[in-house]
C-alpha positions, 0 to 999 in steps of 0.5 A: 368806812368800817364794815361789819359783814354778816355771812360767810359762804362762797359769796361771803368769802368773795366779799371779804376780798373786795373789802380788803382790796378797797382802800377806803374800806376796812373790815370791823367784824365778821359774823358767822353763825357756826363756830367751825366756819367762823374759825376757818374764816378767821384762819384764812383771813388772819382776823383778830379774835375781837373781830370774829362773832357768832352773836350778831347783836354783840357785833352790832355794839362795835363802832362801825359805819356799815353792815354788809348782809350776805345771808339767805334771802329770807333773813335779809330784812330781819338782819337789816332792821337790827343794823338800822336800829343799831345806827348803821347803814346797810348794804344788802346782797341782791335780791333785797328779799324774795317777797315784794310785800315784805320789801315794801313794808320794810321801805315804809318802816325805813321812812324818816330814819337817818340810816340808809339801806342800799342793795348790791346789784353787782351786775350793774358794774360791767364795762360793756354795760356802761359803754352801751349806756354811755353811747345811748345817753350821749347820742353816739349810738343813737336812741335805744329801741329794743333789746334781745337778751338770751341767758342759758346755763347748762350742758346736759340733762343730768340733774347733778349738774345743777344741784349745787344751785339749790342746796340748802335754803336755795332750793326752798325759794319761791322761784330760784331762777327769778329771784336769784338769777333773773333779778340781775338782768331785770336790774341791768335792763332798768339801768340801761334804759334809765326807765322802769317797766310799764307792763310785761307778759311772761311765759314760764315752764319747766323742761322735763329734766328740771330739778326745782318746782320752777319755773326754770325757763322764761320768755318775757316781753317787757315794755318800759315807760320810755317806750323801749322794749326788751325780749328776754329768754332765760333758762336755768337748765338748758342743754348746750351752748351756755352763755356767760352770766350776763347773757348774750345781748343784742341792743338795737339803737338808731345808729346801729346794732350792738352785740355783747357776747361773753369774751367777744366783748362789744361789736357794732353793726353800724347803720349804713347812713349814719353809723354809730360809735361805741364809747371806750371803757375809759369814757364810760365812767364805770367805777369798777368791776362787780363789787369794786364798783358797788363799794365805789358808788357806796362811798359816793352815796354815803358822802351825799354825792350822785351815785348809781348804787340802788337804794332800797326804794329804787331796788323795789322796782327791780324786785317787782319785775321778778314778782310780775314775771311769776304772776304773768306766767301763772295767770297767762296775762299781761301784768301792769306794774302799777298793780304791784308798785 
């Protein structure tokens, strides 16, 4: 799979490593808008001159299978449309964008086209998440009832601790926490439950030391179409006791409670009458960590095989949760997902 990558910031640089490590992928071109940054990337990765572009349109003239878009959110769909018109499949970094209406219009625009668009929700690809999911699906953990998730980042009230999060375009997003961070968790919820959200209620606010217009903190209660419930506590500017990026999970199943807390990994508190079992990582079938898993599932999807990689149409439902959370917090009411999608 020959790949054109568009964008080279912190995340774009890490993408190049995943592409280099994938035996079934090859970098065809790197597109960077500023010549100085492009030269730094070329020198670091030893790229040939004919692989380096500041002109996206010129790069799209190359023979390639896929365009990976690692750009600011507001540019995702414009760049994706150009790639599709050039006959390329597209992989968009999460979030698809930060405007649900724009995303739905894009999905309509894509109908009837042979090119395919996927979204990289890299947090789907964690062994622990796959182990819990496998244990629910095969009955070893019993039926999923509810989940409690706590995500916290930060150690002090010093705004400088979080300034790197909102530099440049990031600080101009509709809600950095909802579309940049929570979108991971919303997608993980859908993947774990195998269901879409039916309705939700959210309370959102800013702590006194917040550095964005926010909200930076959320309490969210989500009800899923299959009856599962999730209680989600998410804080961008908490003070002390930060979690890892995936957060601290408590997953209540009928055969026990599974906890997932950072380096502790998974721990089962089994039911006394019918104890469950956590499947091993090898049994779970996780295709690879983070974007290694994304690329592995992308190859399957492009080959017409069953794949867990979110398509454009599927990812609308994760994006819609972020939109619904902001709407609920603003209007102080339960939001039915049928209102949005």
